[in-house]
Residue frames as qw, qx, qy, qz and C-alpha x, y, z in Angstrom:
[[0.535, -0.772, 0.078, -0.334, -7.48, 65.21, -24.55],
 [0.928, -0.130, -0.110, 0.331, -4.51, 62.79, -24.04],
 [0.515, 0.425, -0.138, 0.731, -2.04, 65.43, -24.78],
 [0.302, -0.717, 0.078, -0.623, -3.72, 67.72, -22.30],
 [0.881, -0.448, -0.049, -0.141, -3.56, 64.99, -19.74],
 [0.849, 0.085, -0.122, 0.508, 0.10, 64.31, -20.16],
 [0.246, 0.555, -0.129, 0.784, 1.04, 68.01, -19.89],
 [0.531, -0.689, -0.010, -0.493, -1.13, 68.50, -16.89],
 [0.914, -0.382, -0.065, 0.119, 0.39, 65.40, -14.91],
 [0.734, 0.209, -0.158, 0.627, 3.98, 66.48, -15.91],
 [0.008, -0.644, 0.109, -0.757, 3.37, 70.07, -14.76],
 [0.669, -0.626, -0.027, -0.400, 1.60, 69.06, -11.51],
 [0.935, -0.222, -0.143, 0.238, 4.04, 66.35, -10.47],
 [0.581, 0.382, -0.151, 0.702, 7.18, 68.49, -11.27],
 [0.149, -0.654, 0.103, -0.735, 5.91, 71.61, -9.38],
 [0.775, -0.558, -0.060, -0.292, 4.82, 69.50, -6.40],
 [0.901, -0.092, -0.106, 0.411, 8.16, 67.48, -6.09],
 [0.451, 0.453, -0.129, 0.758, 10.11, 70.70, -6.54],
 [0.388, -0.710, -0.021, -0.588, 8.18, 72.29, -3.86],
 [0.894, -0.443, -0.069, 0.008, 8.90, 69.48, -1.52],
 [0.772, 0.113, -0.150, 0.607, 12.64, 69.69, -2.23],
 [0.107, 0.592, -0.100, 0.792, 12.65, 73.46, -1.55],
 [0.644, -0.649, 0.014, -0.406, 10.75, 72.90, 1.70],
 [0.921, -0.224, -0.117, 0.295, 13.47, 70.19, 2.75],
 [0.508, 0.391, -0.147, 0.753, 16.13, 72.75, 2.07],
 [0.192, -0.680, 0.042, -0.706, 14.38, 75.29, 4.05],
 [0.782, -0.538, 0.036, -0.312, 13.68, 72.92, 6.95],
 [0.656, 0.359, -0.582, 0.320, 17.30, 71.69, 7.53],
 [0.042, 0.267, -0.627, 0.730, 17.12, 72.93, 11.10],
 [0.667, -0.249, 0.018, -0.702, 13.62, 71.58, 11.82],
 [0.564, -0.255, 0.746, -0.246, 14.67, 67.98, 12.50],
 [0.041, -0.160, 0.916, 0.367, 14.62, 64.68, 10.72],
 [0.283, 0.444, 0.817, -0.235, 10.95, 63.98, 11.44],
 [0.349, 0.714, 0.160, -0.585, 9.88, 67.11, 9.58],
 [0.176, 0.542, -0.619, -0.540, 12.08, 66.38, 6.55],
 [0.142, 0.047, 0.983, 0.105, 10.91, 62.76, 6.45],
 [0.318, 0.596, 0.638, -0.371, 7.21, 63.88, 6.46],
 [0.266, 0.700, -0.199, -0.632, 7.89, 66.30, 3.67],
 [0.037, 0.342, -0.847, -0.406, 9.41, 63.49, 1.45],
 [0.177, 0.222, 0.959, -0.005, 6.76, 61.11, 2.08],
 [0.326, 0.667, 0.486, -0.461, 3.77, 63.55, 1.61],
 [0.220, 0.654, -0.370, -0.622, 5.34, 64.88, -1.54],
 [0.006, -0.152, 0.950, 0.271, 5.83, 61.42, -2.99],
 [0.224, 0.408, 0.875, -0.130, 2.27, 60.36, -2.15],
 [0.290, 0.719, 0.218, -0.593, 0.70, 63.61, -3.30],
 [0.192, 0.535, -0.590, -0.573, 2.69, 63.32, -6.70],
 [0.131, -0.014, 0.978, 0.163, 1.55, 59.70, -6.93],
 [0.270, 0.558, 0.721, -0.309, -2.22, 60.55, -6.85],
 [0.181, 0.582, -0.161, -0.776, -1.87, 63.38, -9.35],
 [0.133, 0.165, -0.765, -0.608, -2.23, 61.07, -12.41],
 [0.021, -0.430, -0.902, -0.014, -5.41, 59.76, -11.10],
 [0.018, 0.697, 0.440, -0.565, -6.84, 63.10, -10.16],
 [0.019, 0.392, -0.388, -0.834, -5.70, 64.63, -13.44],
 [0.044, 0.264, 0.882, 0.389, -8.18, 62.41, -15.17],
 [0.027, -0.718, -0.642, 0.266, -10.87, 64.48, -13.49],
 [0.097, 0.967, 0.118, -0.206, -9.50, 67.75, -14.39],
 [0.787, 0.049, 0.233, 0.569, -6.58, 67.53, -16.81],
 [0.344, 0.740, 0.223, 0.533, -6.96, 71.23, -17.86],
 [0.275, -0.919, 0.120, -0.257, -5.67, 72.77, -14.63],
 [0.806, 0.094, -0.308, 0.496, -2.04, 72.79, -13.63],
 [0.514, -0.486, -0.243, 0.664, -1.21, 74.80, -10.51],
 [0.046, 0.804, 0.061, -0.590, -2.54, 78.23, -11.64],
 [0.055, -0.411, 0.597, 0.686, -1.24, 77.42, -15.11],
 [0.734, 0.460, 0.301, -0.398, -3.97, 77.00, -17.90],
 [0.528, -0.061, 0.684, 0.499, -2.93, 74.75, -20.69],
 [0.243, 0.396, -0.257, -0.848, -3.40, 76.76, -23.96],
 [0.758, 0.353, 0.308, -0.453, -6.33, 75.79, -26.15],
 [0.566, 0.584, -0.493, -0.308, -4.09, 74.98, -29.07],
 [0.011, 0.314, -0.943, 0.112, -2.88, 71.83, -27.29],
 [0.581, 0.145, 0.664, -0.447, -6.53, 70.46, -26.92],
 [0.496, 0.285, 0.799, 0.186, -8.73, 68.65, -29.30],
 [0.005, -0.111, -0.395, -0.912, -10.01, 71.96, -30.80],
 [0.234, 0.531, 0.657, -0.482, -13.46, 73.44, -30.89],
 [0.517, 0.764, 0.328, -0.205, -14.94, 74.00, -34.16],
 [0.242, 0.849, -0.339, -0.326, -13.36, 75.23, -37.28],
 [0.828, 0.416, -0.373, 0.052, -10.53, 73.44, -39.19],
 [0.774, -0.571, 0.238, 0.138, -8.02, 71.32, -37.22],
 [0.233, 0.804, -0.544, -0.064, -4.43, 71.80, -37.99],
 [0.998, -0.018, -0.007, 0.066, -2.86, 68.28, -38.75],
 [0.186, -0.809, 0.557, 0.032, 0.73, 67.59, -37.70],
 [0.555, 0.431, -0.699, -0.134, 3.18, 65.12, -38.77],
 [0.260, 0.084, -0.867, 0.416, 3.42, 63.44, -35.21],
 [0.529, -0.395, -0.126, -0.741, -0.26, 63.30, -34.24],
 [0.878, -0.295, -0.361, -0.106, 0.21, 60.13, -32.22],
 [0.330, 0.464, -0.534, 0.625, 2.88, 61.42, -29.90],
 [0.525, -0.414, 0.360, -0.651, 0.60, 61.45, -26.91],
 [0.976, -0.050, -0.027, -0.210, -0.21, 57.64, -27.40],
 [0.764, 0.386, -0.439, 0.275, 3.34, 56.91, -27.92],
 [0.056, 0.475, -0.568, 0.670, 4.56, 58.63, -24.72],
 [0.698, -0.324, 0.269, -0.579, 1.73, 57.02, -22.83],
 [0.967, 0.094, -0.235, -0.040, 2.91, 53.62, -23.96],
 [0.486, 0.475, -0.503, 0.533, 6.42, 54.36, -23.03],
 [0.345, -0.486, 0.404, -0.694, 5.16, 55.59, -19.52],
 [0.907, -0.173, 0.017, -0.384, 3.05, 52.28, -19.06],
 [0.883, 0.244, -0.365, 0.166, 6.01, 50.11, -19.99],
 [0.315, 0.464, -0.542, 0.626, 8.37, 51.76, -17.69],
 [0.495, -0.428, 0.381, -0.653, 6.08, 51.72, -14.83],
 [0.964, -0.043, -0.093, -0.247, 5.53, 48.10, -15.38],
 [0.689, 0.427, -0.468, 0.352, 9.22, 47.41, -15.45],
 [0.039, 0.431, -0.566, 0.702, 9.84, 49.05, -12.09],
 [0.736, -0.296, 0.147, -0.591, 6.83, 47.54, -10.61],
 [0.959, 0.087, -0.264, -0.058, 8.06, 44.13, -11.49],
 [0.457, 0.466, -0.522, 0.549, 11.40, 45.10, -10.20],
 [0.330, -0.417, 0.455, -0.714, 10.00, 46.14, -6.78],
 [0.921, -0.142, -0.030, -0.363, 7.82, 42.91, -6.79],
 [0.797, 0.277, -0.480, 0.239, 11.04, 40.87, -7.33],
 [0.125, 0.455, -0.560, 0.681, 12.63, 42.61, -4.22],
 [0.619, -0.326, 0.247, -0.670, 9.62, 41.75, -2.24],
 [0.963, 0.009, -0.230, -0.144, 9.73, 38.03, -3.18],
 [0.587, 0.355, -0.580, 0.439, 13.33, 37.89, -2.17],
 [0.187, -0.388, 0.535, -0.727, 12.57, 39.30, 1.19],
 [0.826, -0.185, 0.065, -0.528, 9.68, 36.94, 1.70],
 [0.887, 0.199, -0.412, 0.066, 11.85, 33.99, 0.72],
 [0.317, 0.421, -0.599, 0.602, 14.50, 35.20, 3.26],
 [0.475, -0.349, 0.337, -0.734, 11.79, 35.42, 5.89],
 [0.925, -0.024, -0.131, -0.355, 10.36, 32.01, 5.28],
 [0.804, 0.271, -0.455, 0.273, 13.77, 30.41, 5.40],
 [0.051, 0.577, -0.487, 0.654, 14.73, 32.21, 8.60],
 [0.580, -0.323, -0.717, 0.214, 14.58, 30.65, 12.13],
 [0.387, -0.875, -0.125, -0.264, 13.47, 32.30, 15.33],
 [0.546, 0.322, -0.445, 0.633, 16.27, 33.81, 17.51],
 [0.194, -0.267, -0.628, 0.705, 14.59, 35.91, 20.13],
 [0.021, -0.831, -0.539, -0.137, 11.59, 37.98, 20.96],
 [0.334, 0.145, -0.093, 0.927, 12.50, 41.70, 20.58],
 [0.052, 0.420, 0.473, -0.772, 10.66, 44.67, 21.95],
 [0.330, 0.431, -0.155, -0.825, 9.39, 45.85, 18.69],
 [0.831, 0.308, -0.243, -0.395, 9.14, 42.65, 16.71],
 [0.937, -0.204, 0.278, 0.061, 10.38, 39.10, 16.45],
 [0.015, 0.793, -0.559, -0.242, 13.98, 38.65, 15.77],
 [0.966, 0.168, 0.194, -0.030, 15.13, 35.88, 13.33],
 [0.323, -0.541, 0.638, 0.443, 18.29, 34.48, 11.88],
 [0.761, 0.562, 0.279, -0.167, 18.32, 34.10, 8.18],
 [0.737, 0.019, 0.346, 0.580, 20.49, 33.89, 5.14],
 [0.158, 0.969, 0.146, 0.120, 21.07, 37.62, 4.85],
 [0.639, 0.306, -0.209, 0.674, 24.28, 39.60, 4.58],
 [0.057, 0.238, -0.277, 0.929, 23.12, 42.41, 6.77],
 [0.071, 0.364, 0.755, -0.541, 20.45, 43.20, 9.38],
 [0.183, -0.156, -0.424, -0.873, 17.11, 44.17, 7.89],
 [0.354, 0.265, 0.646, -0.623, 13.50, 44.61, 8.65],
 [0.219, -0.028, -0.669, -0.710, 10.71, 43.39, 6.46],
 [0.157, -0.470, -0.868, 0.031, 6.96, 43.05, 6.61],
 [0.179, -0.359, -0.050, -0.915, 4.18, 45.71, 6.89],
 [0.684, -0.468, -0.227, -0.511, 1.46, 43.98, 8.83],
 [0.895, -0.441, 0.030, 0.062, 3.69, 41.58, 10.73],
 [0.289, 0.842, -0.435, 0.135, 7.18, 43.05, 10.71],
 [0.936, -0.289, 0.010, 0.200, 10.10, 40.95, 11.64],
 [0.089, -0.889, 0.438, 0.099, 13.83, 41.58, 12.16],
 [0.976, 0.170, -0.004, 0.133, 16.21, 39.27, 10.27],
 [0.261, -0.825, 0.480, 0.144, 19.93, 39.15, 11.33],
 [0.612, 0.515, -0.590, -0.111, 22.71, 37.32, 9.47],
 [0.916, -0.219, -0.334, -0.028, 23.87, 34.06, 10.76],
 [0.553, 0.171, -0.463, 0.671, 27.02, 35.29, 12.30],
 [0.303, -0.656, 0.046, -0.690, 24.81, 37.41, 14.60],
 [0.863, -0.439, -0.251, 0.000, 25.00, 34.51, 17.15],
 [0.749, -0.042, -0.208, 0.628, 28.66, 35.36, 17.59],
 [0.075, 0.722, 0.027, 0.687, 28.09, 39.15, 18.09],
 [0.209, -0.049, -0.636, 0.741, 28.86, 40.76, 21.51],
 [0.068, -0.670, -0.696, 0.250, 25.85, 41.88, 23.58],
 [0.045, -0.623, -0.052, 0.779, 26.69, 45.56, 22.85],
 [0.057, 0.181, -0.629, -0.754, 26.62, 45.14, 19.10],
 [0.086, -0.420, -0.880, -0.204, 23.43, 43.16, 19.22],
 [0.069, -0.689, -0.517, 0.504, 21.75, 45.83, 21.37],
 [0.033, 0.474, -0.239, -0.847, 22.92, 48.66, 18.84],
 [0.104, -0.030, -0.792, -0.601, 21.58, 46.66, 15.82],
 [0.096, -0.512, -0.853, -0.022, 18.32, 45.82, 17.45],
 [0.023, -0.640, -0.318, 0.699, 17.76, 49.47, 18.51],
 [0.117, 0.333, -0.432, -0.830, 18.25, 50.61, 14.85],
 [0.205, -0.136, -0.848, -0.469, 16.09, 47.92, 13.35],
 [0.115, -0.537, -0.769, 0.326, 13.42, 48.35, 16.10],
 [0.031, 0.498, 0.057, -0.865, 13.31, 51.98, 15.22],
 [0.178, 0.084, -0.707, -0.680, 12.34, 50.91, 11.65],
 [0.187, -0.362, -0.911, -0.057, 9.49, 48.85, 13.02],
 [0.088, -0.622, -0.552, 0.548, 8.07, 51.36, 15.33],
 [0.085, 0.484, -0.157, -0.857, 8.25, 54.09, 12.62],
 [0.725, 0.477, 0.472, -0.155, 6.43, 51.82, 10.04],
 [0.004, 0.682, -0.474, -0.557, 9.26, 52.38, 7.59],
 [0.325, 0.059, 0.896, 0.297, 8.51, 49.30, 5.60],
 [0.328, 0.733, 0.587, -0.108, 5.04, 50.76, 4.67],
 [0.058, 0.874, -0.106, -0.470, 6.62, 54.06, 3.85],
 [0.236, -0.427, 0.718, 0.497, 9.34, 52.35, 1.73],
 [0.382, 0.327, 0.832, 0.233, 6.67, 50.40, -0.27],
 [0.229, 0.875, 0.355, -0.236, 4.65, 53.67, -0.84],
 [0.071, -0.806, 0.304, 0.503, 7.79, 55.44, -2.03],
 [0.301, -0.153, 0.834, 0.437, 8.78, 52.64, -4.49],
 [0.350, 0.598, 0.719, 0.060, 5.19, 52.58, -5.87],
 [0.138, 0.923, 0.071, -0.352, 5.35, 56.38, -6.39],
 [0.153, -0.623, 0.574, 0.509, 8.74, 56.21, -8.08],
 [0.397, 0.137, 0.846, 0.330, 7.58, 53.30, -10.32],
 [0.325, 0.779, 0.535, -0.043, 4.56, 55.45, -11.43],
 [0.163, 0.975, -0.029, -0.146, 6.77, 58.55, -11.95],
 [0.817, -0.178, 0.316, 0.448, 9.84, 56.88, -13.09],
 [0.544, 0.570, 0.261, 0.557, 10.30, 59.46, -15.82],
 [0.081, -0.934, 0.012, -0.348, 10.64, 62.34, -13.52],
 [0.583, 0.311, -0.515, 0.546, 14.06, 62.76, -12.10],
 [0.289, -0.497, 0.323, -0.752, 12.64, 64.60, -8.99],
 [0.901, -0.263, -0.074, -0.336, 10.81, 61.48, -7.97],
 [0.855, 0.092, -0.373, 0.349, 14.19, 59.49, -7.83],
 [0.231, 0.432, -0.392, 0.779, 15.86, 62.33, -5.95],
 [0.530, -0.469, 0.135, -0.693, 12.91, 62.47, -3.51],
 [0.960, -0.147, -0.226, -0.078, 12.89, 58.65, -2.99],
 [0.693, 0.219, -0.430, 0.535, 16.57, 58.73, -2.18],
 [0.082, -0.493, 0.333, -0.800, 16.12, 61.61, 0.25],
 [0.777, -0.388, -0.002, -0.496, 13.31, 59.63, 2.00],
 [0.914, -0.038, -0.342, 0.213, 15.70, 56.62, 2.49],
 [0.457, 0.340, -0.413, 0.711, 18.30, 58.82, 3.80],
 [0.331, -0.472, 0.248, -0.779, 15.98, 60.49, 6.41],
 [0.903, -0.296, -0.203, -0.237, 14.67, 57.15, 7.44],
 [0.787, 0.062, -0.405, 0.462, 18.29, 55.88, 8.18],
 [0.165, 0.414, -0.333, 0.831, 19.04, 59.19, 10.00],
 [0.617, -0.472, 0.011, -0.630, 15.99, 58.89, 12.15],
 [0.945, -0.218, -0.243, 0.024, 16.82, 55.36, 13.20],
 [0.638, 0.229, -0.370, 0.635, 20.33, 56.48, 13.92],
 [0.190, -0.515, 0.203, -0.811, 19.00, 59.26, 16.16],
 [0.833, -0.395, -0.125, -0.367, 16.99, 56.69, 17.95],
 [0.874, 0.021, -0.357, 0.330, 20.13, 54.70, 18.67],
 [0.319, 0.334, -0.329, 0.824, 21.98, 57.74, 19.95],
 [0.405, -0.519, 0.041, -0.752, 19.06, 58.88, 22.01],
 [0.901, -0.266, -0.330, -0.097, 19.21, 55.50, 23.73],
 [0.511, -0.805, 0.296, 0.052, 22.55, 56.42, 25.16],
 [0.891, 0.115, 0.185, 0.397, 24.90, 54.80, 22.65],
 [0.252, -0.677, 0.294, 0.626, 28.19, 56.71, 22.18],
 [0.596, 0.731, -0.134, -0.303, 28.70, 57.79, 18.53],
 [0.054, 0.568, -0.814, -0.110, 32.12, 56.00, 18.57],
 [0.424, -0.010, 0.892, -0.156, 30.50, 52.64, 19.44],
 [0.628, 0.574, 0.391, -0.350, 27.68, 53.19, 16.83],
 [0.351, 0.795, -0.386, -0.311, 30.17, 54.14, 14.26],
 [0.155, -0.415, 0.896, 0.027, 32.28, 51.02, 14.92],
 [0.570, 0.256, 0.755, -0.200, 29.12, 48.89, 14.44],
 [0.551, 0.734, 0.087, -0.389, 28.29, 50.52, 11.30],
 [0.166, 0.714, -0.641, -0.226, 31.72, 50.00, 9.89],
 [0.312, -0.205, 0.925, -0.063, 31.77, 46.29, 10.86],
 [0.642, 0.453, 0.530, -0.320, 28.29, 45.82, 9.21],
 [0.471, 0.795, -0.193, -0.329, 29.59, 47.49, 6.06],
 [0.042, -0.543, 0.828, 0.138, 32.66, 45.18, 5.87],
 [0.418, 0.097, 0.893, -0.136, 30.29, 42.05, 6.15],
 [0.586, 0.629, 0.310, -0.406, 28.07, 43.34, 3.47],
 [0.612, -0.014, 0.595, 0.521, 29.39, 41.87, 0.16],
 [0.212, 0.429, 0.559, 0.678, 27.07, 43.98, -1.99],
 [0.032, -0.190, -0.316, 0.929, 26.22, 47.49, -0.91],
 [0.397, 0.014, -0.294, -0.869, 23.23, 47.55, -3.17],
 [0.298, -0.162, -0.929, -0.148, 21.74, 44.23, -2.08],
 [0.282, -0.606, -0.742, 0.055, 18.19, 44.53, -0.82],
 [0.079, -0.907, -0.149, -0.385, 18.40, 48.40, -0.66],
 [0.726, -0.374, -0.252, 0.518, 21.38, 48.20, 1.76],
 [0.006, 0.986, -0.011, 0.165, 22.24, 51.77, 2.96],
 [0.787, -0.450, 0.240, 0.347, 25.95, 50.77, 3.10],
 [0.656, 0.608, 0.050, 0.444, 27.41, 52.36, 0.04],
 [0.583, -0.029, -0.183, 0.791, 30.54, 54.35, 0.59],
 [0.010, -0.399, -0.082, -0.913, 28.91, 57.76, 0.04],
 [0.607, -0.580, -0.334, -0.429, 25.81, 56.98, 2.20],
 [0.800, -0.387, -0.365, 0.277, 27.90, 55.55, 4.93],
 [0.406, 0.117, -0.152, 0.894, 30.33, 58.58, 4.99],
 [0.223, -0.501, -0.158, -0.821, 27.30, 60.82, 5.29],
 [0.755, -0.508, -0.381, -0.162, 25.86, 58.77, 8.04],
 [0.744, -0.199, -0.328, 0.547, 28.96, 58.84, 9.93],
 [0.226, 0.269, -0.032, 0.936, 29.45, 62.54, 9.66],
 [0.436, -0.540, -0.232, -0.681, 25.97, 63.00, 10.89],
 [0.782, -0.411, -0.458, 0.101, 26.51, 60.85, 13.95],
 [0.596, -0.215, -0.284, 0.720, 29.31, 63.07, 15.23],
 [0.018, 0.219, 0.033, 0.975, 27.57, 66.26, 14.52],
 [0.467, -0.528, -0.590, -0.393, 24.24, 65.18, 15.99],
 [0.047, -0.153, 0.562, -0.812, 23.03, 66.91, 19.22],
 [0.035, 0.418, 0.884, -0.204, 19.88, 65.96, 21.18],
 [0.196, 0.583, 0.273, -0.740, 18.29, 69.30, 20.54],
 [0.171, 0.251, -0.601, -0.739, 18.43, 68.71, 16.70],
 [0.122, -0.283, -0.932, -0.192, 15.66, 66.01, 17.09],
 [0.014, 0.508, 0.642, -0.574, 13.40, 68.36, 18.83],
 [0.083, -0.232, -0.478, -0.843, 10.95, 69.69, 16.02],
 [0.390, 0.118, 0.398, -0.822, 7.80, 71.38, 17.24],
 [0.385, 0.325, 0.863, 0.028, 4.65, 69.34, 16.35],
 [0.370, 0.792, 0.212, -0.437, 3.07, 72.33, 14.79],
 [0.156, 0.677, -0.563, -0.448, 6.04, 72.52, 12.25],
 [0.246, -0.145, 0.943, 0.172, 6.12, 68.90, 11.69],
 [0.373, 0.495, 0.779, -0.099, 2.40, 68.87, 10.71],
 [0.234, 0.799, 0.084, -0.548, 2.14, 72.28, 9.02],
 [0.008, 0.528, -0.644, -0.553, 4.68, 71.56, 6.26],
 [0.128, 0.084, 0.940, 0.305, 3.21, 68.28, 4.99],
 [0.242, 0.652, 0.645, -0.317, -0.24, 69.76, 5.24],
 [0.146, 0.744, -0.165, -0.631, 0.87, 72.61, 3.06],
 [0.035, -0.212, 0.850, 0.482, 2.15, 70.04, 0.41],
 [0.192, 0.392, 0.900, -0.020, -1.26, 68.31, 0.68],
 [0.224, 0.764, 0.274, -0.540, -3.03, 71.71, 0.18],
 [0.074, 0.561, -0.508, -0.650, -0.92, 72.28, -2.94],
 [0.084, 0.029, 0.947, 0.308, -2.11, 69.00, -4.36],
 [0.211, 0.597, 0.751, -0.187, -5.75, 69.65, -3.66],
 [0.205, 0.765, -0.025, -0.610, -5.48, 73.27, -5.25],
 [0.034, -0.442, 0.717, 0.538, -3.64, 71.67, -8.29],
 [0.007, 0.171, 0.962, 0.212, -6.22, 69.04, -8.82],
 [0.272, 0.504, 0.570, -0.589, -9.29, 71.15, -8.27],
 [0.402, 0.597, 0.618, 0.318, -11.72, 71.78, -11.03],
 [0.190, -0.035, 0.155, 0.969, -11.25, 74.93, -12.82],
 [0.106, 0.685, 0.704, -0.151, -14.47, 77.03, -12.38],
 [0.049, 0.773, -0.001, -0.632, -13.39, 80.38, -14.01],
 [0.064, -0.329, 0.654, 0.679, -12.84, 81.41, -17.59],
 [0.562, 0.145, -0.344, -0.738, -14.83, 80.36, -20.65],
 [0.336, -0.041, -0.939, -0.056, -15.12, 76.75, -19.57],
 [0.058, 0.369, 0.712, -0.595, -17.66, 77.93, -16.86],
 [0.306, 0.380, 0.013, -0.873, -19.50, 80.02, -19.30],
 [0.475, 0.179, -0.682, -0.527, -20.32, 77.41, -21.91],
 [0.798, -0.182, 0.280, -0.502, -23.20, 75.22, -20.82],
 [0.391, -0.230, 0.884, 0.113, -22.44, 71.43, -20.67],
 [0.599, 0.441, 0.668, -0.033, -23.50, 69.56, -23.90],
 [0.393, 0.898, 0.139, -0.138, -23.11, 72.52, -26.08],
 [0.741, 0.056, 0.193, 0.641, -20.15, 72.98, -28.51],
 [0.131, -0.677, 0.023, 0.724, -18.48, 76.22, -29.13],
 [0.538, 0.639, 0.485, 0.259, -19.51, 77.82, -32.48],
 [0.259, -0.173, 0.177, 0.934, -18.04, 80.74, -34.40],
 [0.220, 0.795, 0.533, -0.189, -20.60, 83.58, -35.05],
 [0.369, -0.033, 0.296, 0.880, -20.03, 85.84, -37.92],
 [0.223, 0.586, 0.247, -0.739, -21.75, 89.12, -38.68],
 [0.585, 0.585, 0.530, 0.185, -23.86, 89.29, -41.81],
 [0.328, 0.034, 0.240, 0.913, -22.66, 91.77, -44.36],
 [0.161, 0.594, 0.390, -0.685, -24.58, 94.91, -44.38],
 [0.435, 0.470, 0.611, 0.465, -26.60, 95.72, -47.39],
 [0.111, -0.038, 0.066, 0.991, -26.55, 99.17, -48.96],
 [0.263, 0.562, 0.514, -0.592, -29.78, 101.38, -48.63],
 [0.309, 0.452, 0.620, 0.562, -31.69, 102.05, -51.80]]
């Protein structure tokens, strides 16, 4: 049954994440909030598939796993040379998930250390603002979020400080730290699936775009905001430090989005923003439902399948 389970999980997660990416492509004009919800729901739905597949591993989104992959039912079993490949793949899966979980935990400890060593700077509208030993502004904490600014923030102008706080406060109000932790958990569990990495990167991109939109919606000119982003990028020695969204490609895309953004782009209808994630959740429910048709429903529980052969006929005397 282990091989059935692995095939089922791979099929379900791949189709679910692929459906999410297709919906994102289709909803380019629906606003950042809609695309963000699609990313989050697709990752969360894919993350629970390995658990739900333990309940019904033989059902994979309208795709029935052939019986020859199962344990067999009666008769002679065909032996193969690599009979332990499901166990080997499961071990590799577990080791990879552990490695990425430890990596995420290490990043969390680094953030907690920076938070504990920081000092109070001011009281923000969304969270407490602190000064710490960080190279860029960041938000950390799920239950008690705080905004940590670099030490040279005391020398910033009031305009730059306002722009940075608007962006980080948007992260706090949107609960992006919680979503980030959930996406990293999903990626650690599905590290072997390239679509999980693509979806996680897209979630980070939509988070930054949503916070950029919050800054622009507050009346900040795109030129002023772009200048602030460039100054922050210059002061960041390592673009990958603590998940910094300041790499050259990401920064270029953000700047292009700033100057192409219009207020009407953020107006997505509530029905659309809720319907698409609910559709993904429905796909997950259907994919993990118990199969109630076919021969599995016809054979009573506790009975094994047997082969009935007709007795040879006897000639009449």
